[in-house]
C-alpha positions in Angstrom: 8.0 -105.9 -169.3 6.3 -103.1 -167.8 5.0 -100.2 -169.0 3.8 -97.2 -166.6 1.4 -95.2 -168.8 0.3 -92.1 -167.1 -2.3 -89.0 -168.7 -3.3 -85.9 -166.9 -6.7 -85.0 -165.2 -8.3 -82.0 -166.7 -6.6 -78.6 -166.3 -7.6 -75.0 -167.4 -11.0 -75.1 -166.9 -11.7 -78.0 -169.2 -14.2 -81.0 -168.2 -12.0 -83.5 -170.2 -8.1 -84.3 -170.6 -7.5 -86.6 -173.9 -4.5 -87.6 -172.2 -5.9 -89.8 -169.6 -9.0 -90.5 -171.9 -6.7 -92.3 -174.4 -4.7 -93.9 -171.7 -7.5 -95.4 -170.6 -8.5 -97.2 -173.5 -5.0 -98.7 -173.9 -5.0 -102.3 -173.5 -3.6 -103.4 -169.9 -1.1 -105.7 -172.4 0.2 -105.0 -175.0 2.1 -108.1 -177.1 3.4 -109.6 -174.0 3.8 -106.4 -172.1 2.0 -105.3 -169.0 0.5 -101.9 -169.3 -0.1 -100.1 -165.7 -2.4 -96.8 -166.1 -2.2 -94.1 -164.0 -4.0 -90.7 -164.0 -2.0 -87.7 -162.4 -2.7 -84.6 -161.1 -2.1 -81.6 -163.0 0.1 -80.3 -160.3 3.5 -79.2 -160.1 5.9 -81.3 -157.6 3.0 -83.4 -156.9 2.6 -85.2 -160.4 6.1 -86.6 -160.1 5.2 -87.6 -156.7 2.7 -89.4 -157.8 4.9 -91.3 -160.8 7.7 -91.9 -158.5 5.4 -93.8 -156.1 4.1 -95.8 -158.7 7.7 -96.6 -160.0 8.7 -97.8 -156.5 5.5 -99.8 -156.4 5.4 -101.5 -160.0 8.9 -101.3 -160.9 8.7 -100.4 -164.6 10.9 -100.8 -167.1 9.5 -97.8 -169.1 7.6 -94.8 -168.0 5.7 -93.0 -170.6 3.8 -89.7 -169.8 0.8 -88.3 -172.2 -0.3 -84.7 -172.2 -2.5 -82.3 -173.7 -1.0 -79.9 -175.9 -4.3 -77.9 -177.4 -3.5 -76.7 -181.0 -0.9 -79.0 -181.9 -2.0 -81.0 -184.8 -0.1 -84.2 -184.5 0.8 -86.7 -181.9 3.9 -85.0 -180.8 6.4 -87.4 -179.1 8.8 -85.3 -177.0 12.9 -85.1 -177.2 13.7 -83.0 -174.1 12.6 -81.5 -170.6 14.1 -78.6 -169.5 14.7 -77.6 -165.7 12.3 -74.2 -165.6 8.9 -74.1 -164.6 7.1 -71.0 -166.1 3.2 -71.5 -165.5 1.3 -69.9 -167.9 -2.2 -70.2 -165.9 -2.0 -72.0 -162.2 -2.4 -75.8 -161.7 -5.1 -77.6 -160.2 -4.0 -76.7 -157.1 -3.7 -73.1 -157.5 0.4 -73.1 -157.8 2.0 -70.8 -160.5 5.8 -70.8 -160.7 7.6 -68.6 -162.7 11.1 -68.7 -163.9 11.5 -71.5 -161.0 14.5 -74.4 -161.6 12.5 -77.8 -160.9 15.8 -79.4 -159.4 18.3 -77.4 -158.2 21.1 -80.0 -158.4 19.6 -81.4 -161.9 21.1 -81.0 -165.4 19.3 -77.9 -167.6 17.9 -80.5 -169.7 17.3 -84.3 -169.9 16.6 -86.0 -173.2 14.2 -88.9 -173.4 15.9 -92.1 -173.8 13.2 -93.8 -176.1 13.6 -94.3 -180.0 11.6 -91.1 -180.4 12.0 -91.2 -184.1 11.3 -94.4 -184.6 8.0 -94.1 -182.7 7.0 -91.0 -184.7 7.5 -93.1 -187.8 6.0 -95.9 -186.7 2.6 -93.8 -186.1 3.0 -92.2 -189.3 3.6 -95.6 -191.2 -0.5 -96.1 -189.7 -1.7 -92.7 -191.5 -1.7 -91.2 -187.8 -0.1 -87.6 -187.8 2.9 -87.8 -185.5 5.9 -85.2 -185.3 9.0 -85.1 -183.0 8.7 -82.3 -180.8 11.4 -80.2 -179.4 9.6 -78.5 -176.8 7.3 -79.4 -174.1 6.5 -76.1 -172.8 7.3 -74.9 -169.5 4.1 -76.1 -167.8 3.3 -79.5 -165.8 4.0 -81.2 -169.1 7.7 -80.1 -169.2 7.8 -80.3 -165.5 6.7 -84.4 -165.7 9.3 -84.9 -168.6 11.9 -83.2 -166.7 11.1 -84.9 -163.7 10.9 -88.5 -164.9 14.4 -88.4 -166.8 15.9 -86.7 -163.8 14.5 -89.7 -161.7 16.0 -91.9 -164.3 19.4 -90.2 -164.4 19.7 -90.0 -160.7 18.0 -93.1 -159.3 16.4 -95.4 -161.5 18.8 -95.8 -164.0 17.8 -99.1 -165.9 14.6 -97.4 -166.7 13.7 -95.6 -170.1 11.2 -92.8 -170.1 9.6 -90.3 -172.3 6.5 -87.9 -173.1 3.8 -87.8 -175.8 1.7 -84.6 -176.3 -1.8 -85.3 -177.7 -4.2 -82.8 -179.6 -7.5 -81.7 -178.2 -10.4 -84.0 -179.0 -13.3 -83.0 -181.3 -15.5 -82.2 -178.7 -13.3 -79.6 -177.2 -13.1 -77.6 -180.3 -16.8 -77.5 -181.6 -16.2 -73.6 -182.5 -13.8 -75.1 -185.2 -11.0 -72.7 -184.3 -8.2 -75.4 -183.1 -6.8 -78.4 -184.5 -8.2 -82.1 -183.1 -8.0 -85.8 -183.4 -10.5 -88.1 -182.6 -9.7 -90.5 -179.3 -9.4 -93.7 -181.2 -6.6 -92.3 -183.5 -4.9 -90.7 -180.0 -5.2 -94.5 -178.5 -3.9 -96.0 -181.5 -1.0 -93.7 -181.7 0.1 -94.2 -178.3 -0.4 -98.0 -178.6 1.9 -97.8 -182.0 4.4 -95.7 -179.6 4.8 -98.4 -177.1 4.8 -101.4 -179.5 7.8 -99.4 -180.9 9.4 -98.6 -177.4 9.6 -102.0 -176.3 10.9 -103.6 -179.1 13.7 -101.1 -180.0 16.5 -100.0 -177.3 18.1 -97.5 -180.0 16.7 -94.8 -182.2 17.9 -94.1 -185.8 18.9 -91.1 -187.5 15.7 -90.2 -189.2 14.7 -86.6 -190.3 12.7 -85.3 -187.5 14.1 -81.4 -187.0 12.1 -78.4 -187.1 12.9 -74.8 -187.8 10.3 -73.5 -185.5 
């Protein structure tokens, strides 16, 4: 089995992005499964184009994208991507779509078809904070989650896909006003998520909801 694992480059004035820093440290093979690692641009449209090119080249069984979510306290496995771009800030090429649909012929939303609750429980079982997230935002992270699932639903129907948000690294919050997580824990959490995804094609009905 092949897993295409992507992480964004730095954005928003940051010099580092924990997403790709962690992706780069994930082993090239997990169990007997090949891990194909790819840095993608924090750019609307182009990010999905880069991912689709990699899908065509490598023909992965799973596409798992990793993104930074500054302020979050846990590894957040995303449930759903929505069909809207609403950039709080411009992307790395100056694009800032506001209230624009991502795909005019796409559904309002697509759900990840990975076992997201099993992934969260497996990460937590190793004493790493993890949660199910019901919003990937409206920036490039959501754009990529929605884009991956749109590709899967319309063109690459044998692939499974999803998205994980990770917290800031400690060096990004040295003034102490936001949550952070060590790079080792983030990397291990991603590895556990992959181990769980390749071994489970169905999820369990586990508590994972939220009130906000």
